[in-house]
C-alpha positions as CSV (number, residue, x, y, z in Angstrom):
1,M,-9.6,-19.1,5.6
2,E,-9.3,-15.6,4.5
3,A,-5.7,-14.3,4.5
4,L,-5.3,-11.1,6.5
5,L,-3.2,-8.3,5.1
6,P,0.0,-7.7,7.1
7,L,-0.9,-4.4,8.6
8,V,2.3,-4.5,10.5
9,L,3.7,-2.7,7.4
10,L,1.8,0.3,8.7
11,V,4.7,0.9,11.1
12,T,7.6,0.1,8.8
13,A,7.7,3.7,7.7
14,P,7.2,6.6,10.0
15,L,3.7,7.6,10.6
16,V,2.7,11.2,10.7
17,S,2.3,12.7,14.2
18,P,-1.2,13.6,15.5
19,F,-2.7,17.0,14.7
20,T,-1.4,19.7,17.0
21,Y,-3.6,22.3,15.5
22,H,-7.1,22.9,14.4
23,L,-8.3,22.4,10.8
24,A,-9.1,26.1,10.7
25,Q,-5.4,26.8,11.1
26,L,-4.5,24.5,8.3
27,S,-6.9,26.2,6.0
28,S,-5.3,29.6,6.7
29,R,-1.9,28.4,5.5
30,R,-0.8,29.4,2.0
31,S,-1.0,26.5,-0.3
32,S,-0.3,25.7,-4.0
33,C,-1.4,23.2,-6.5
34,K,1.0,20.4,-7.4
35,L,0.7,17.4,-9.8
36,V,-0.1,14.2,-7.9
37,P,3.1,12.3,-8.5
38,S,3.1,8.9,-10.2
39,S,5.2,7.6,-7.2
40,M,2.4,8.2,-4.8
41,T,1.1,4.7,-4.9
42,L,-1.6,5.3,-2.4
43,C,-3.5,7.6,-4.8
44,H,-3.0,5.9,-8.1
45,G,-6.2,6.4,-10.1
46,V,-7.8,8.7,-7.5
47,G,-9.6,10.7,-10.2
48,Y,-7.9,14.0,-10.3
49,N,-4.5,15.3,-11.2
50,E,-3.6,18.1,-8.9
51,M,-3.3,18.1,-5.1
52,R,-3.0,20.9,-2.5
53,L,0.3,21.3,-0.7
54,P,0.7,21.6,2.3
55,N,-1.8,18.8,2.6
56,L,-4.5,18.4,5.2
57,L,-2.1,16.5,7.5
58,G,0.4,19.4,7.6
59,H,3.0,17.9,5.3
60,D,4.8,20.9,3.7
61,S,6.9,19.0,1.1
62,M,6.1,16.4,-1.5
63,K,8.9,14.2,-0.2
64,E,7.2,14.1,3.3
65,A,3.8,13.5,1.9
66,L,5.0,10.6,-0.3
67,Q,6.9,9.0,2.7
68,Q,3.9,9.2,5.0
69,A,1.3,8.1,2.4
70,A,3.4,5.0,1.6
71,S,2.7,3.7,5.1
72,W,-1.0,3.3,4.3
73,V,-0.8,1.4,1.0
74,P,-1.2,-2.0,2.7
75,L,-4.6,-1.0,4.0
76,L,-5.9,-0.7,0.5
77,T,-5.1,-4.3,-0.2
78,K,-7.4,-5.5,2.6
79,Q,-10.3,-3.8,0.9
80,C,-11.9,-3.1,4.3
81,H,-14.1,-0.3,2.7
82,Q,-14.7,0.8,-0.8
83,D,-13.8,4.4,0.0
84,T,-10.6,3.8,1.8
85,K,-8.5,5.3,-1.0
86,K,-10.9,8.2,-1.4
87,F,-10.7,9.1,2.3
88,L,-6.9,8.7,2.7
89,C,-6.2,10.6,-0.5
90,S,-8.5,13.5,0.5
91,L,-6.0,14.1,3.4
92,F,-2.6,13.0,2.0
93,A,-3.3,14.4,-1.6
94,P,-6.4,16.7,-1.2
95,V,-7.8,17.8,-4.5
96,C,-6.7,21.3,-5.6
97,I,-9.4,23.4,-7.3
98,S,-8.0,26.7,-8.5
99,Q,-11.3,28.5,-8.1
100,L,-11.4,27.6,-4.4
101,E,-9.2,29.3,-1.8
102,E,-10.2,26.9,1.0
103,P,-9.3,23.2,1.0
104,V,-12.0,20.6,0.5
105,Y,-12.0,18.2,3.5
106,P,-13.5,14.7,3.7
107,C,-17.1,14.7,4.9
108,R,-17.5,13.3,8.4
109,S,-19.8,10.6,7.0
110,L,-16.9,9.5,4.7
111,C,-14.5,9.3,7.6
112,E,-17.0,7.4,9.8
113,A,-17.8,4.9,7.1
114,V,-14.1,4.1,6.5
115,R,-13.3,4.1,10.2
116,D,-16.1,1.6,10.9
117,G,-15.0,-0.7,8.1
118,C,-11.2,-0.6,8.7
119,T,-11.0,-0.3,12.5
120,P,-11.5,-4.1,13.1
121,V,-8.8,-4.9,10.6
122,M,-6.4,-2.5,12.2
123,A,-7.4,-3.6,15.7
124,A,-6.5,-7.3,14.9
125,F,-2.9,-6.1,14.6
126,G,-3.0,-3.9,17.7
127,F,-3.4,-0.6,15.9
128,P,-6.2,1.8,16.9
129,W,-7.9,4.2,14.6
130,P,-5.4,7.1,14.7
131,E,-6.2,10.5,16.3
132,M,-5.1,12.3,13.1
133,F,-8.2,10.7,11.5
134,N,-10.6,11.8,14.2
135,C,-13.8,12.0,12.4
136,S,-15.3,14.8,14.7
137,R,-12.7,17.1,13.0
138,F,-14.4,17.0,9.7
139,P,-17.5,18.8,8.4
140,H,-21.0,17.5,8.0
141,G,-22.5,16.9,4.6
142,N,-24.3,20.3,4.5
143,E,-20.9,21.9,3.8
144,L,-18.6,21.5,0.8
145,C,-16.7,18.3,1.5
146,V,-15.7,14.9,-0.1
147,P,-18.7,12.6,0.4
148,P,-18.8,8.8,0.5
149,A,-19.7,6.9,-2.6
150,G,-23.4,6.4,-3.2
151,P,-25.0,3.1,-4.2
152,D,-24.8,3.9,-7.8
153,D,-21.3,5.3,-8.2
154,R,-19.1,2.5,-6.8
155,P,-16.2,2.3,-9.3
156,Q,-16.4,-0.7,-11.6
157,L,-12.7,-1.5,-12.3
158,L,-11.8,-4.2,-14.7
159,K,-9.3,-6.7,-13.2
160,E,-6.6,-5.7,-15.7
161,D,-7.0,-2.1,-14.7
162,A,-6.6,-2.8,-10.9
163,V,-2.9,-3.6,-10.3
164,C,-2.4,-5.4,-6.9
165,A,-0.8,-3.1,-4.4
166,A,2.1,-5.5,-3.9
167,C,2.9,-5.4,-7.6
168,L,2.8,-1.6,-8.2
169,D,6.2,-0.7,-9.8
170,T,7.5,2.8,-9.0
171,G,10.7,2.2,-11.1
172,H,13.0,1.9,-8.1
173,S,12.8,-1.8,-7.4
174,E,16.4,-2.5,-6.2
175,K,16.4,0.5,-3.9
176,E,13.0,-0.3,-2.5
177,F,14.1,-4.0,-1.8
178,L,17.2,-2.9,0.0
179,E,15.5,-0.3,2.1
180,N,12.6,-2.6,3.1
181,I,14.0,-6.0,3.5
182,C,14.8,-5.5,7.2
183,S,11.2,-4.7,8.0
184,Q,9.9,-7.9,6.2
185,D,9.7,-11.4,7.6
186,F,11.0,-13.0,4.4
187,A,12.6,-12.1,1.1
188,L,13.7,-14.2,-1.9
189,K,14.5,-14.4,-5.6
190,M,12.4,-16.9,-7.5
191,S,10.6,-18.0,-10.6
192,I,7.1,-19.2,-10.6
193,K,6.2,-22.9,-10.8
194,S,2.4,-22.5,-10.4
195,L,-0.5,-20.2,-9.6
196,S,-3.9,-21.1,-8.3
197,S,-6.9,-19.3,-6.8
198,V,-8.1,-20.2,-3.3
199,D,-11.1,-18.2,-1.9
200,G,-10.1,-15.1,-3.8
201,D,-6.5,-15.2,-2.8
202,L,-3.7,-16.2,-5.2
203,K,-1.5,-19.1,-4.1
204,V,2.0,-18.9,-5.5
205,V,4.3,-21.9,-5.7
206,P,8.0,-21.0,-6.4
207,E,10.4,-23.2,-8.4
208,L,12.9,-24.7,-6.0
209,K,15.6,-24.7,-8.7
210,G,17.3,-21.3,-8.9
211,R,15.5,-19.9,-5.8
212,T,17.6,-17.8,-3.5
213,L,16.3,-17.2,0.1
214,Y,17.7,-13.9,1.3
215,K,15.7,-13.9,4.6
216,Q,13.6,-16.9,5.8
217,A,13.8,-17.1,9.6
218,V,10.0,-17.5,9.9
219,W,9.9,-20.3,7.3
220,T,9.4,-23.8,8.7
221,E,11.4,-26.8,7.4
222,E,8.4,-27.9,5.5
223,E,7.9,-24.5,3.9
224,Q,11.5,-24.5,2.7
225,K,10.9,-27.8,1.0
226,R,7.4,-27.1,-0.3
227,P,6.9,-23.4,-0.2
228,A,3.5,-21.7,-0.8
229,L,3.3,-17.9,-0.9
230,W,0.0,-16.0,-0.9
231,L,-1.2,-12.8,-2.5
232,A,-4.1,-11.5,-0.5
233,N,-7.2,-10.8,-2.8
234,G,-5.0,-11.6,-5.7
235,E,-8.0,-12.7,-7.9
236,A,-9.4,-9.2,-7.6
237,C,-6.4,-7.5,-9.2
238,S,-3.6,-8.2,-11.7
239,C,0.0,-8.9,-11.1
240,E,1.9,-9.5,-14.3
241,E,5.1,-10.2,-12.4
242,L,3.7,-13.4,-11.1
243,R,2.3,-14.5,-14.5
244,S,5.5,-14.0,-16.5
245,Q,6.6,-17.6,-17.3
246,G,10.3,-18.2,-16.4
247,A,10.8,-14.6,-15.3
248,V,13.1,-13.9,-12.3
249,V,11.1,-12.3,-9.5
250,L,12.1,-10.5,-6.3
251,A,9.6,-10.8,-3.5
252,M,9.1,-9.9,0.2
253,G,6.4,-10.4,2.7
254,H,5.2,-11.3,6.2
255,R,3.8,-14.3,8.0
256,V,0.1,-13.6,8.7
257,A,-2.3,-16.1,10.2
258,G,0.0,-19.0,9.4
259,R,0.6,-18.0,5.8
260,L,3.5,-16.5,4.0
261,V,1.8,-13.4,2.6
262,L,3.4,-11.3,-0.2
263,S,3.7,-7.6,0.3
264,W,6.1,-6.6,-2.4
265,V,6.7,-8.3,-5.8
266,R,8.9,-7.1,-8.7
267,R,10.2,-8.7,-11.9
268,W,14.0,-8.5,-12.3
269,Q,14.6,-6.5,-15.5
270,R,18.4,-6.6,-15.7
271,G,21.0,-9.2,-16.6
272,E,22.6,-12.1,-14.7
273,R,25.8,-10.2,-13.9
274,E,23.7,-7.4,-12.3
275,L,21.6,-9.9,-10.4
276,K,24.8,-11.4,-8.8
277,K,26.0,-8.0,-7.9
278,F,22.6,-7.2,-6.3
279,T,22.6,-10.5,-4.4
280,R,26.0,-9.6,-2.9
281,A,24.6,-6.2,-1.8
282,V,21.7,-8.0,-0.1
283,R,24.0,-10.4,1.7
284,K,26.0,-7.5,3.2
285,L,22.9,-6.0,4.9
286,R,22.8,-6.4,8.7
287,C,19.2,-6.1,9.9
C-alpha cells in the first residue's frame, strides 16, 4: 500500500494569504534581483540562480518568502506531478532576467497540469487547491510565461543527486527540531538497525538500544517494541543520514494511513555532552 505524504505539514507553518490584488498590480511594483538562497529548500536545483523580489505572491522580504515556501516542501515528496517544483518556484522564487522589466509568470497550462495532479493528494487531507494558485490568473501560452515540461525534457536526475526532502540539511538542525517538534506526531533519537525497500518506500527499523523517544503519543505498544518508520518514495532519492552505520539520528514525522512516516531526518554531528544538553532542552518543551 502506497504511503501517503503527511500533507498536514502544509499547515504547520503559516500559509500566505490569498491574492487581494490583480497580477497587473504586482507587475507594476518595483522589484530587484536576489540570489535564490540555499536555505530555500523548495527551490533547490530549480535551474536558475536569481529570483525576483517581491515575488509573485507579494512577499516583500526574503525572510517572508523563505517562511512561506517552506510550507510547500512536503508536497514535492509526494511527486504528484513532475512540474510541481517548477510551478511553485515560479511564484515563490520567480526567475529574474535583467533584460526584462516585467516578471515571468507560470503559464496557465503549467498551473492546470500541477493542479490536476496534486489536487487529489491535497483533498485527501482536507485541503483544497488554494485561491492564490487560481490558474485563471495566469497567461495563456501565446504570451511569455513558464511552460510545463514537454515529453522530451523531463529531468533525468540520478538518485544520488536527488536528496529526499525529509533529509535536506539547511545547517540549523537543532533549531529546526525544537521549532517543529510540537507540530509533529512523533520525534526521537535513534541509530539505524536495518533498511529495506517496500513498493518504492524505504522501511527504517531503529535500534532499540540507545533510542530516545521524545514524543510518541501516536505509537502503539507494538510499535514501541518493534518500531518501523517509513520514508515515502525513499527509493527514488538519497538520504545519507539513514545509511550512516552507527550514526546518531534525530527524526520526526506523522502517522499517515497507519504508518509512522518520516518528515524530517538529520544526523547528530556533535558530541555526547551536547546531545545530553539538547535532550534536556527538548524535555523542557511544552507543546
